[in-house]
VEXRO-424727 format. One record per residue (C-alpha): residue number from 1; x, y, z. Coordinates in nm, 2 decimals. Layout:
<pts>
NUM_X_Y_Z
...
</pts>
This chain:
<pts>
1_10.48_4.09_2.10
2_10.67_4.33_2.32
3_10.47_4.61_2.49
4_10.57_4.95_2.38
5_10.68_5.18_2.66
6_10.46_5.49_2.69
7_10.60_5.83_2.79
8_10.35_5.97_3.04
9_10.33_6.34_3.10
10_10.18_6.50_3.41
11_9.92_6.73_3.26
12_9.87_6.90_3.61
13_10.20_7.09_3.55
14_10.03_7.30_3.28
15_9.76_7.56_3.32
16_9.47_7.60_3.09
17_9.67_7.83_2.86
18_9.94_7.57_2.82
19_10.20_7.76_3.02
20_10.44_7.55_3.24
21_10.36_7.57_3.61
22_10.65_7.51_3.86
23_10.57_7.38_4.20
24_10.77_7.58_4.46
25_10.73_7.57_4.84
26_10.58_7.88_4.98
27_10.87_7.94_5.22
28_11.12_7.93_4.94
29_10.92_8.15_4.71
30_10.86_8.42_4.98
31_11.23_8.40_5.08
32_11.36_8.44_4.73
33_11.11_8.72_4.64
34_11.19_8.91_4.97
35_11.57_8.89_4.90
36_11.52_9.02_4.54
37_11.30_9.30_4.67
38_11.55_9.39_4.95
39_11.84_9.40_4.71
40_11.64_9.62_4.47
41_11.56_9.86_4.75
42_11.91_9.87_4.89
43_12.09_9.90_4.56
44_11.84_10.10_4.34
45_11.64_10.32_4.58
46_11.74_10.38_4.94
47_12.12_10.41_4.98
48_12.34_10.67_4.82
49_12.66_10.59_4.62
50_12.97_10.69_4.82
51_13.12_10.84_4.50
52_12.87_11.11_4.40
53_12.65_11.10_4.72
54_12.33_11.05_4.52
55_12.05_10.79_4.52
56_11.93_10.67_4.18
57_11.63_10.90_4.18
58_11.84_11.21_4.25
59_12.09_11.10_3.99
60_11.82_11.04_3.73
61_11.66_11.38_3.80
62_11.99_11.56_3.75
63_12.07_11.36_3.44
64_11.73_11.43_3.29
65_11.76_11.80_3.35
66_12.11_11.81_3.21
67_12.00_11.62_2.90
68_11.70_11.85_2.85
69_11.92_12.16_2.89
70_11.75_12.30_3.21
71_12.08_12.47_3.31
72_12.16_12.77_3.53
73_12.20_13.01_3.23
74_11.85_12.93_3.10
75_11.50_12.99_3.22
76_11.31_12.79_3.48
77_11.07_12.52_3.36
78_10.77_12.36_3.52
79_10.86_12.11_3.79
80_10.58_11.88_3.65
81_10.77_11.87_3.32
82_11.09_11.77_3.49
83_10.91_11.50_3.69
84_10.74_11.37_3.38
85_11.06_11.35_3.18
86_11.24_11.17_3.46
87_10.95_10.92_3.52
88_10.90_10.85_3.15
89_11.26_10.80_3.05
90_11.46_10.68_3.36
91_11.28_10.63_3.68
92_10.96_10.42_3.65
93_10.82_10.50_3.99
94_10.55_10.74_4.12
95_10.56_11.10_4.03
96_10.51_11.20_4.40
97_10.82_11.02_4.50
98_11.02_11.18_4.22
99_10.89_11.53_4.31
100_10.96_11.48_4.68
101_11.32_11.39_4.60
102_11.35_11.69_4.36
103_11.22_11.93_4.62
104_11.48_11.82_4.88
105_11.75_11.91_4.62
106_11.62_12.26_4.61
107_11.58_12.33_4.99
108_11.86_12.54_5.14
109_11.75_12.43_5.49
110_11.80_12.07_5.40
111_12.13_12.09_5.19
112_12.44_12.30_5.24
113_12.48_12.31_4.86
114_12.13_12.30_4.69
115_12.15_12.12_4.35
116_11.83_12.26_4.21
117_11.75_12.63_4.17
118_11.38_12.64_4.26
119_11.13_12.91_4.18
120_10.81_12.91_4.39
121_10.71_12.74_4.72
122_10.95_12.45_4.78
123_10.84_12.41_5.14
124_10.98_12.48_5.49
125_11.08_12.27_5.78
126_10.72_12.29_5.89
127_10.53_12.28_5.56
128_10.55_12.08_5.24
129_10.60_12.23_4.90
130_10.34_12.35_4.65
131_10.23_12.10_4.38
132_10.46_12.04_4.09
133_10.24_12.23_3.86
134_10.29_12.55_4.06
135_10.66_12.54_4.09
136_10.95_12.59_3.85
137_11.31_12.47_3.86
138_11.64_12.45_3.68
139_11.98_12.31_3.78
140_12.19_12.52_4.02
141_12.54_12.63_3.94
142_12.68_12.38_4.20
143_12.49_12.10_4.03
144_12.69_12.16_3.71
145_12.99_12.05_3.91
146_12.83_11.71_3.94
147_12.74_11.66_3.57
148_12.97_11.89_3.39
149_13.21_11.62_3.27
150_12.95_11.37_3.15
151_13.02_11.43_2.78
152_13.38_11.32_2.81
153_13.35_10.94_2.88
154_13.42_11.00_3.25
155_13.18_10.74_3.39
156_13.01_10.42_3.27
157_12.66_10.42_3.13
158_12.38_10.16_3.15
159_12.05_10.10_2.97
160_11.74_10.26_3.13
161_11.46_10.05_3.25
162_11.33_9.95_2.90
163_11.66_9.96_2.72
164_11.56_10.24_2.49
165_11.80_10.50_2.64
166_12.12_10.51_2.84
167_12.19_10.67_3.18
168_12.51_10.72_3.38
169_12.58_10.47_3.66
170_12.74_10.75_3.87
171_12.80_11.12_3.82
172_13.15_11.27_3.79
173_13.10_11.48_4.11
174_13.37_11.75_4.13
175_13.31_11.80_4.50
176_13.24_11.56_4.80
177_12.86_11.59_4.77
178_12.79_11.31_5.01
179_12.97_11.47_5.30
180_12.87_11.82_5.22
181_12.49_11.76_5.18
182_12.44_11.44_5.38
183_12.18_11.18_5.30
184_11.90_10.98_5.46
185_11.71_10.67_5.35
186_11.54_10.36_5.49
187_11.61_10.03_5.31
188_11.52_9.68_5.41
189_11.69_9.59_5.73
190_11.92_9.89_5.72
191_11.91_10.27_5.70
192_12.14_10.56_5.64
193_12.15_10.90_5.81
194_12.44_11.12_5.71
195_12.49_11.47_5.85
196_12.59_11.77_5.63
197_12.94_11.94_5.65
198_13.10_12.26_5.54
199_13.22_12.25_5.17
200_13.54_12.44_5.24
201_13.63_12.22_5.54
202_13.57_11.89_5.37
203_13.77_12.00_5.06
204_14.06_12.11_5.29
205_14.06_11.76_5.45
206_14.05_11.59_5.11
207_14.34_11.80_4.98
208_14.54_11.72_5.28
209_14.46_11.35_5.23
210_14.58_11.37_4.87
211_14.93_11.47_4.98
212_14.93_11.26_5.30
213_14.75_10.93_5.24
214_14.85_10.81_5.59
215_14.69_11.10_5.77
216_14.53_11.03_6.10
217_14.17_11.10_6.19
218_14.28_11.36_6.44
219_14.47_11.54_6.17
220_14.17_11.54_5.93
221_13.95_11.67_6.21
222_14.18_11.98_6.23
223_14.02_12.06_5.89
224_13.67_11.91_5.96
225_13.62_11.98_6.33
226_13.25_11.87_6.31
227_12.93_11.89_6.10
228_12.81_12.22_5.97
229_12.43_12.23_5.94
230_12.24_12.44_5.69
231_12.03_12.59_5.97
232_12.32_12.68_6.19
233_12.26_12.62_6.56
234_12.49_12.47_6.82
235_12.64_12.12_6.82
236_12.74_11.97_7.15
237_13.00_11.71_7.24
238_13.27_11.67_6.98
239_13.39_11.35_7.15
240_13.08_11.18_7.01
241_13.15_11.34_6.67
242_13.50_11.19_6.67
243_13.34_10.85_6.74
244_13.11_10.89_6.44
245_13.40_10.99_6.22
246_13.60_10.69_6.33
247_13.33_10.42_6.32
248_13.07_10.57_6.09
249_12.81_10.56_6.37
250_12.74_10.80_6.66
251_12.48_11.03_6.81
252_12.53_11.41_6.82
253_12.32_11.67_7.00
254_12.20_11.98_6.83
255_12.06_12.29_6.99
256_11.90_12.61_6.86
257_12.10_12.93_6.90
258_11.93_13.19_7.12
259_11.96_13.55_7.23
260_11.84_13.67_7.57
261_11.75_14.03_7.63
262_11.49_14.27_7.77
263_11.16_14.33_7.60
264_11.15_14.69_7.49
265_10.91_14.89_7.71
266_10.82_14.59_7.93
267_10.98_14.72_8.26
268_11.23_14.45_8.31
269_11.07_14.14_8.14
270_11.31_13.92_7.95
271_11.27_13.74_7.62
272_11.44_13.44_7.47
273_11.48_13.49_7.09
274_11.56_13.18_6.89
275_11.76_13.29_6.59
276_11.88_12.95_6.46
277_11.70_12.62_6.49
278_11.83_12.26_6.50
279_11.86_12.08_6.17
280_11.52_11.96_6.05
281_11.32_12.15_6.31
282_11.07_12.43_6.22
283_10.94_12.71_6.44
284_10.59_12.57_6.43
285_10.71_12.24_6.58
286_10.87_12.43_6.87
287_10.55_12.64_6.92
288_10.34_12.33_6.92
289_10.56_12.16_7.18
290_10.56_12.47_7.40
291_10.18_12.49_7.38
292_10.15_12.13_7.47
293_10.39_12.15_7.76
294_10.22_12.47_7.89
295_9.85_12.39_7.85
296_9.84_12.01_7.89
297_10.13_11.86_8.08
298_10.20_12.19_8.26
299_10.57_12.09_8.29
300_10.68_12.42_8.13
301_10.60_12.74_8.33
302_10.73_13.09_8.32
303_10.63_13.17_7.96
304_10.40_13.47_7.90
305_10.38_13.46_7.52
306_10.54_13.30_7.20
307_10.57_13.49_6.88
308_10.70_13.37_6.54
309_10.85_13.68_6.37
310_11.04_13.48_6.11
311_11.07_13.64_5.77
312_11.30_13.65_5.47
313_11.48_13.96_5.57
314_11.56_13.89_5.94
315_11.56_13.51_5.91
316_11.45_13.29_6.20
317_11.31_13.49_6.50
318_11.10_13.29_6.74
319_11.04_13.52_7.05
320_10.96_13.35_7.38
321_10.86_13.61_7.63
322_10.92_13.53_8.00
323_10.69_13.62_8.28
324_10.80_13.88_8.53
325_11.07_13.75_8.77
326_11.15_13.44_8.56
327_11.51_13.35_8.52
328_11.56_13.32_8.14
329_11.86_13.09_8.17
330_11.66_12.84_8.38
331_11.36_12.87_8.14
332_11.59_12.80_7.85
333_11.72_12.48_8.02
334_11.35_12.36_8.04
335_11.30_12.45_7.67
336_11.60_12.25_7.57
337_11.47_11.96_7.78
338_11.10_11.96_7.68
339_11.09_12.10_7.32
340_11.26_12.03_6.99
341_11.50_12.32_7.06
342_11.74_12.04_7.14
343_11.75_11.73_6.92
344_11.97_11.43_6.87
345_12.10_11.32_6.53
346_12.19_10.96_6.49
347_12.48_10.94_6.25
348_12.49_10.62_6.04
349_12.72_10.65_5.74
350_12.58_10.35_5.54
351_12.66_10.39_5.17
352_12.71_10.18_4.86
353_13.07_10.10_4.77
354_13.11_9.89_4.45
355_12.74_9.81_4.49
356_12.78_9.68_4.84
357_12.64_9.85_5.16
358_12.92_9.96_5.39
359_12.95_10.18_5.70
360_13.24_10.42_5.65
361_13.41_10.68_5.87
362_13.53_11.02_5.76
363_13.87_10.91_5.62
364_13.72_10.62_5.43
365_13.45_10.84_5.27
366_13.71_11.09_5.16
367_13.93_10.80_5.02
368_13.63_10.67_4.81
369_13.56_11.01_4.68
370_13.92_11.08_4.59
371_13.96_10.74_4.42
372_13.65_10.83_4.21
373_13.80_11.17_4.12
374_14.13_11.01_4.01
375_13.93_10.78_3.78
376_13.72_11.06_3.64
377_14.01_11.29_3.57
378_14.21_11.00_3.42
379_13.92_10.90_3.19
380_13.86_11.27_3.11
381_14.22_11.33_3.02
382_14.24_11.01_2.81
383_13.92_11.13_2.62
384_14.06_11.48_2.57
385_14.40_11.34_2.45
386_14.23_11.11_2.21
387_14.02_11.39_2.06
388_14.32_11.61_2.02
389_14.52_11.33_1.86
390_14.24_11.27_1.62
391_14.22_11.65_1.53
392_14.60_11.67_1.51
393_14.59_11.38_1.26
394_14.35_11.58_1.04
395_14.55_11.90_1.07
396_14.87_11.72_0.97
397_14.70_11.59_0.66
398_14.57_11.94_0.56
399_14.91_12.09_0.60
400_15.06_11.82_0.38
401_14.81_11.91_0.12
402_14.86_12.28_0.15
403_15.24_12.24_0.09
404_15.16_12.13_-0.27
405_14.81_12.25_-0.32
406_14.84_12.28_-0.70
407_14.94_11.92_-0.74
408_14.65_11.82_-0.51
409_14.40_12.01_-0.72
410_14.53_11.86_-1.04
411_14.51_11.51_-0.90
412_14.15_11.57_-0.78
413_14.04_11.72_-1.12
414_14.20_11.44_-1.31
415_14.04_11.16_-1.11
416_13.74_10.98_-1.25
417_13.55_10.97_-0.92
418_13.59_11.05_-0.54
419_13.73_10.71_-0.46
420_14.00_10.74_-0.73
421_14.08_11.09_-0.59
422_14.11_10.95_-0.24
423_14.33_10.66_-0.35
424_14.55_10.90_-0.54
425_14.59_11.13_-0.23
426_14.68_10.83_-0.02
427_14.93_10.68_-0.26
428_15.11_11.00_-0.38
429_15.11_11.20_-0.05
430_15.12_10.92_0.21
431_14.79_11.02_0.37
432_14.56_10.80_0.57
433_14.21_10.71_0.46
434_14.07_10.96_0.73
435_14.30_11.24_0.61
436_14.23_11.19_0.25
437_13.85_11.19_0.31
438_13.88_11.51_0.52
439_14.08_11.69_0.25
440_13.82_11.60_-0.01
441_13.54_11.72_0.22
442_13.72_12.05_0.29
443_13.59_12.36_0.09
444_13.85_12.53_-0.13
445_13.80_12.85_0.07
446_13.98_12.67_0.37
447_14.29_12.62_0.16
448_14.42_12.97_0.16
449_14.76_13.10_0.29
450_14.59_13.25_0.59
451_14.43_12.92_0.68
452_14.77_12.75_0.66
453_14.90_12.99_0.93
454_14.60_12.91_1.15
455_14.65_12.54_1.10
456_15.02_12.56_1.20
457_14.92_12.75_1.52
458_14.65_12.49_1.59
459_14.90_12.21_1.53
460_15.15_12.35_1.78
461_14.87_12.40_2.04
462_14.74_12.05_1.99
463_15.09_11.90_2.04
464_15.13_12.10_2.36
465_14.80_12.00_2.50
466_14.86_11.63_2.41
467_15.19_11.65_2.60
468_15.02_11.80_2.90
469_14.75_11.54_2.90
470_15.00_11.26_2.86
471_15.19_11.39_3.17
472_14.87_11.37_3.37
473_14.81_11.01_3.25
474_15.17_10.90_3.31
475_15.25_11.07_3.64
476_15.03_11.01_3.95
477_15.18_11.32_4.12
478_15.06_11.54_3.84
479_14.72_11.37_3.85
480_14.68_11.43_4.23
481_14.79_11.79_4.20
482_14.53_11.85_3.93
483_14.26_11.70_4.14
484_14.37_11.91_4.44
485_14.38_12.23_4.24
486_14.03_12.16_4.09
487_13.89_12.11_4.44
488_14.05_12.44_4.56
489_13.88_12.61_4.26
490_13.54_12.48_4.37
491_13.59_12.62_4.72
492_13.70_12.95_4.58
493_13.39_12.98_4.38
494_13.13_12.82_4.62
495_13.28_12.80_4.96
496_13.09_12.96_5.26
497_13.17_13.03_5.62
498_13.08_12.78_5.89
499_12.72_12.82_6.02
500_12.71_12.58_6.32
501_12.89_12.65_6.65
502_13.08_12.36_6.79
503_13.11_12.29_7.17
504_13.40_12.06_7.25
505_13.41_11.79_7.51
506_13.22_11.48_7.63
507_12.84_11.52_7.57
508_12.74_11.44_7.93
509_12.99_11.68_8.07
510_12.89_11.96_7.83
511_12.52_11.92_7.91
512_12.60_11.92_8.28
513_12.81_12.23_8.25
514_12.55_12.41_8.04
515_12.27_12.35_8.29
516_12.21_12.69_8.46
517_12.20_12.71_8.84
518_11.92_12.88_9.03
519_11.54_12.86_9.04
520_11.31_12.94_8.75
521_11.13_13.22_8.93
522_11.34_13.48_9.12
523_11.20_13.70_9.39
524_11.26_14.07_9.36
525_11.50_14.07_9.66
526_11.78_14.32_9.72
527_12.12_14.24_9.57
528_12.44_14.40_9.46
529_12.57_14.45_9.11
530_12.94_14.44_9.09
531_13.19_14.56_8.82
532_13.54_14.42_8.84
533_13.85_14.61_8.73
534_13.90_14.34_8.46
535_13.56_14.42_8.30
536_13.34_14.15_8.45
537_12.98_14.22_8.56
538_12.79_14.00_8.81
539_12.54_14.01_9.09
540_12.52_13.87_9.43
541_12.24_13.65_9.56
542_11.96_13.82_9.76
543_12.13_13.99_10.05
544_12.04_14.08_10.40
545_12.21_14.25_10.69
546_12.26_13.92_10.86
547_12.42_13.74_10.56
548_12.64_14.04_10.48
549_12.77_14.05_10.84
550_12.82_13.68_10.84
551_13.04_13.70_10.53
552_13.23_13.99_10.69
553_13.31_13.78_10.99
554_13.36_13.43_10.83
555_13.39_13.47_10.45
556_13.71_13.43_10.25
557_13.72_13.61_9.92
558_13.94_13.52_9.62
559_14.18_13.79_9.51
560_13.94_13.98_9.27
561_13.95_14.35_9.21
562_13.62_14.54_9.24
563_13.58_14.86_9.05
564_13.22_14.95_9.14
565_12.93_14.82_9.35
566_12.57_14.94_9.34
567_12.26_14.82_9.52
568_11.96_14.70_9.32
569_11.71_14.42_9.32
570_11.70_14.09_9.13
571_11.44_14.22_8.89
572_11.57_14.58_8.88
573_11.80_14.76_8.63
574_12.13_14.93_8.66
575_12.32_15.18_8.44
576_12.66_15.08_8.28
577_12.88_15.38_8.19
578_13.15_15.34_7.93
579_13.47_15.53_7.85
580_13.30_15.69_7.55
581_13.06_15.87_7.78
582_12.77_15.64_7.69
583_12.53_15.48_7.94
584_12.32_15.16_7.89
585_12.03_15.04_8.10
586_12.09_14.67_8.18
587_11.86_14.42_8.35
588_12.00_14.27_8.67
589_11.82_13.93_8.64
590_12.02_13.79_8.35
591_12.35_13.87_8.52
592_12.54_13.56_8.65
593_12.51_13.51_9.03
594_12.85_13.51_9.20
595_12.93_13.16_9.30
596_12.96_13.11_9.67
597_13.10_12.79_9.81
598_13.23_12.74_10.16
599_13.22_13.11_10.23
600_13.43_13.20_9.91
601_13.30_13.45_9.66
602_13.47_13.48_9.32
603_13.42_13.74_9.05
604_13.56_13.50_8.79
605_13.21_13.37_8.73
606_13.11_13.71_8.60
607_13.00_13.81_8.25
608_13.21_14.02_8.02
609_13.07_14.37_7.98
610_13.11_14.33_7.60
611_12.84_14.05_7.61
612_12.59_14.29_7.78
613_12.62_14.61_7.57
614_12.75_14.68_7.22
615_13.09_14.84_7.28
616_13.29_15.00_7.01
617_13.66_14.89_6.96
618_13.86_15.02_7.25
619_13.56_15.12_7.45
620_13.53_14.98_7.81
621_13.28_14.99_8.10
622_13.42_15.22_8.37
623_13.13_15.25_8.62
624_12.79_15.16_8.74
625_12.48_15.36_8.86
626_12.16_15.24_9.02
627_11.81_15.29_8.87
628_11.48_15.32_9.05
629_11.45_15.35_9.42
630_11.82_15.29_9.49
631_11.90_15.62_9.32
632_11.68_15.84_9.54
633_11.85_16.12_9.73
634_12.17_16.12_9.52
635_12.31_16.43_9.35
636_12.41_16.20_9.05
637_12.69_16.03_8.87
638_13.04_16.17_8.91
639_13.26_16.14_8.60
640_13.62_16.23_8.54
641_13.79_16.24_8.20
642_14.15_16.17_8.08
643_14.19_16.54_8.00
644_14.10_16.65_8.36
645_13.73_16.74_8.32
646_13.49_16.66_8.60
647_13.11_16.64_8.59
648_12.83_16.54_8.82
649_12.55_16.42_8.59
650_12.21_16.47_8.75
651_12.01_16.14_8.76
652_11.74_16.25_8.51
653_11.77_15.95_8.27
654_11.56_15.92_7.96
655_11.25_15.70_8.01
656_11.21_15.56_7.66
657_11.58_15.51_7.57
658_11.80_15.24_7.69
659_12.12_15.40_7.55
660_12.22_15.77_7.59
661_12.52_16.00_7.65
662_12.60_16.12_8.00
663_12.87_16.37_7.91
664_12.98_16.57_7.61
665_13.34_16.48_7.55
666_13.60_16.68_7.37
667_13.79_16.54_7.07
668_14.04_16.28_7.19
669_13.90_16.27_7.55
670_13.75_15.97_7.73
671_13.59_15.89_8.07
672_13.84_15.72_8.30
673_13.61_15.69_8.60
674_13.24_15.70_8.69
675_13.12_15.68_9.05
676_12.77_15.69_9.19
677_12.74_15.95_9.47
678_12.51_15.84_9.76
679_12.45_16.18_9.93
680_12.71_16.42_9.79
681_12.94_16.40_10.10
682_13.21_16.21_9.90
683_13.55_16.34_9.81
684_13.64_16.35_9.44
685_13.99_16.24_9.36
686_14.22_16.26_9.05
687_14.55_16.09_9.01
688_14.76_16.19_8.71
689_15.02_16.01_8.50
690_15.29_16.25_8.64
691_15.21_16.14_9.00
692_14.99_16.43_9.12
693_14.69_16.37_9.34
694_14.41_16.62_9.38
695_14.12_16.58_9.62
696_13.82_16.81_9.67
697_13.47_16.80_9.80
698_13.20_16.68_9.56
699_12.99_16.98_9.67
700_13.23_17.20_9.47
701_13.09_17.06_9.14
702_12.74_17.17_9.03
703_12.53_16.89_8.88
704_12.46_16.92_8.51
705_12.22_16.76_8.26
706_12.31_16.49_8.01
707_12.44_16.72_7.74
708_12.68_16.91_7.97
709_13.06_16.87_7.92
710_13.15_16.92_8.28
711_13.40_17.17_8.42
712_13.78_17.18_8.49
713_13.87_16.93_8.75
714_14.25_16.93_8.77
715_14.52_17.13_8.59
716_14.74_16.91_8.38
717_15.09_16.99_8.26
718_15.17_16.94_7.90
719_15.18_16.57_7.81
720_15.01_16.45_8.13
721_14.69_16.27_8.16
722_14.45_16.15_8.43
723_14.52_15.79_8.54
724_14.24_15.76_8.79
725_13.92_15.93_8.90
726_13.69_15.83_9.17
727_13.48_15.93_9.47
728_13.60_15.84_9.82
729_13.42_15.84_10.15
730_13.62_15.93_10.46
731_13.34_15.89_10.71
732_13.28_15.51_10.67
733_13.50_15.32_10.91
734_13.31_15.00_10.85
735_13.48_14.96_10.51
736_13.83_15.05_10.63
737_14.06_15.34_10.59
738_14.09_15.47_10.23
739_14.43_15.41_10.07
740_14.61_15.54_9.77
741_14.78_15.29_9.53
742_15.02_15.41_9.26
743_15.24_15.19_9.04
744_15.50_15.27_8.77
745_15.52_14.90_8.67
746_15.85_14.86_8.85
747_15.76_15.00_9.19
748_15.43_15.01_9.38
749_15.33_15.24_9.66
750_15.04_15.22_9.91
751_14.97_15.54_10.12
752_14.69_15.64_10.36
753_14.45_15.88_10.19
754_14.45_16.11_10.49
755_14.82_16.19_10.41
756_14.71_16.41_10.12
757_14.56_16.75_10.19
758_14.24_16.87_10.02
759_14.27_17.15_9.77
760_14.04_17.34_9.55
761_13.89_17.22_9.22
762_14.09_17.30_8.90
763_14.43_17.31_9.09
764_14.74_17.10_9.04
765_14.73_16.87_9.34
766_15.03_16.73_9.54
767_15.30_16.47_9.47
768_15.18_16.11_9.52
769_15.48_15.91_9.40
770_15.85_16.00_9.36
771_15.99_15.85_9.04
772_16.32_15.65_9.04
773_16.57_15.66_8.76
774_16.41_15.53_8.44
775_16.05_15.58_8.56
776_15.85_15.83_8.37
777_15.48_15.80_8.46
778_15.22_15.63_8.67
779_15.08_15.33_8.50
780_14.81_15.23_8.75
781_14.65_15.43_9.02
782_14.35_15.37_9.26
783_14.20_15.52_9.57
784_13.97_15.34_9.81
785_13.94_15.10_10.10
786_14.09_14.74_10.11
787_14.31_14.76_9.80
788_14.41_14.45_9.60
789_14.61_14.42_9.28
790_14.58_14.18_8.99
791_14.70_14.12_8.64
792_14.47_14.18_8.34
793_14.36_13.81_8.36
794_14.27_13.84_8.73
795_14.57_13.67_8.88
796_14.66_13.82_9.22
797_14.95_14.06_9.26
798_15.07_14.12_9.62
799_15.08_14.48_9.72
800_15.34_14.62_9.97
801_15.26_14.74_10.32
802_15.13_15.10_10.36
803_15.39_15.37_10.35
804_15.30_15.69_10.54
805_15.51_15.91_10.31
806_15.29_16.06_10.05
807_15.58_16.14_9.81
808_15.78_15.82_9.86
809_15.92_15.62_9.57
810_15.74_15.29_9.65
811_15.87_14.94_9.67
812_16.01_14.72_9.39
813_15.79_14.42_9.28
814_15.85_14.13_9.05
815_15.52_14.19_8.87
816_15.34_14.52_8.89
817_14.96_14.52_8.90
818_14.77_14.58_8.58
819_14.45_14.67_8.76
820_14.37_14.77_9.12
821_14.04_14.76_9.31
822_13.90_14.65_9.64
823_13.77_14.33_9.79
824_13.40_14.25_9.80
825_13.43_14.14_10.17
826_13.72_14.07_10.40
827_13.81_13.81_10.66
</pts>
């Protein structure tokens, strides 16, 4: 008898409950599980979609709010309610993670275009938000641009986590949200870190790319020159920005924006006021870093106090007070180096494209967004056309019935039931099933003559709209123009000015160029403050008799024109006098030190007077005056006006005011010259537009107070004006013989000052320049030692040799001087 074969089963492959157990090596199991987890994190949590710029959690929050009706035109609702709806329906993760993601969408210091309108404490760069039960929120108006077309079959939908609901796979996104708001996220083995940009600039680049698909990166960067951060600040090194735009990776350097100025009532102390911070940096982080560097590492010195005066009205105001004698520029360099006032941002444009992580540059990001918009607008237009076609079909059926309404009514009344009536309408009037059903459902009150007129108008409108929509679907040019126009409308409604200042060039070169020269602490040594005829103000390094004489013997000076020089100290103050008769007290320490290399001194390193004091349009700085000990023994400040008035303002300056008037001007008058008198032995000089020169002793003018309007200085004929006013010393051979320079633009004349006789105050003077044919007035005049001429930009203009004739006509020149002054030193 043959043995029956038995089927043996390995009972060890079943557990006690009878479930099948698979034997899998640990390495394989861990590897497979890790890959599944990594894919889930990359695709479903950490990386944004390149089309709408959102991660799944952000998209689900906005979708839940849109579905629940939490829109800009409705009231705020509890944030906890929004988090609960999102978690329960679409995002099965922790409520803390959802709330943190929601908070970021509401922070105007994190996003250029916040997508949630928050009410309550949504945090700051230093502090976190209040709990979700304490805050309220609704969608912002800008967020509606991302979700506003969801009801028109513009994007695909997918089941939620349990299959009970559906959610969009991507939002329609009517603006490039990814580039405008940036993104950050850490996945498994990869991360993304995208920097924000200006909405108007990004849209301009996108619109150019629509019409010029082959546009180069350099052309696109004409519209998007660099990132624009919500907190403003300064961004250095655009060469690195271009690299990031080209490859999708790069490192940019951010700096806070500061203002340097005196502390009111502090007798010369300076303060560095931070008015804009780097992206992601709060004032408390900076204060903590300063405290650590000052008290522990002691690498940061020169700081007297730090105050955080930030509020909602004035914005960011972090005041860093300098100690007495500290150079604020050198201290600022240490602050940039040792504190978060300067930060790096590593750009890594890693995004999801068709579900795959890719690193994209600027052009590729715009192309992905535009391709998405083309698809959205195409699907939207197709949906709208289909809806209008369906409505037109019903309207056509109604109009057919209205043409013979009596017959329709008899047919319906004579039918046994609704189905018979519908069949009769379809057979006798050629209507479709949908049209017949719609007619049977229409109330009799809608079948009047007036309704027929309305239906005919609606029919015409529907046909027009269907034709327009068909044109969009059939013509790519029309489609692209529509997308471009819609982007332009977004900018018109929500565009803002750029916040971040860009500094071009290579990052290393920019950092090297911005490093201030000079020590941190400056001794209160004597120096000179110099005003150039082109409006630049600077100071010399600490001076001594030996160094000055050395420069006199060996120094060579560039062809700069000096208008005024006063003696002060490095920690002192001087007075800047303007053409409007105003005076400003200015600290000497912040002024740039004149560069001196190989015995050459140049005023081109000076600071524009407009950067020091708030000048009105057309107002210029015309003179300097010392303050403190350097002003002792002087009768005051000599001022001459365009209408011929002269005044010596006694040096009795207000103690508590840093801005005041030094002369009462008549309507239409202005100060043309302001000269500090050392001892009153100077000669005051006027030169007029009709070439008259008047000189008289300063002692003939009685000093007046601040409110005085002066006295008559020179008699002017009708139509004439004063071209120059100044004080000249004739007893100082060390500085050279005073000379008179007059220029009509075509001819220039240089004459010794001694050739002009002195006359009394308020007289007409003597001729200083004989006009040739075609010449009408003196354009430029100047009186003083060692004259030099220059253009308005400081380029040298050679002056002719001295002419002893006081009323000569001068010498023709190719380019007449725009300004005239004297040299700082001479060979």
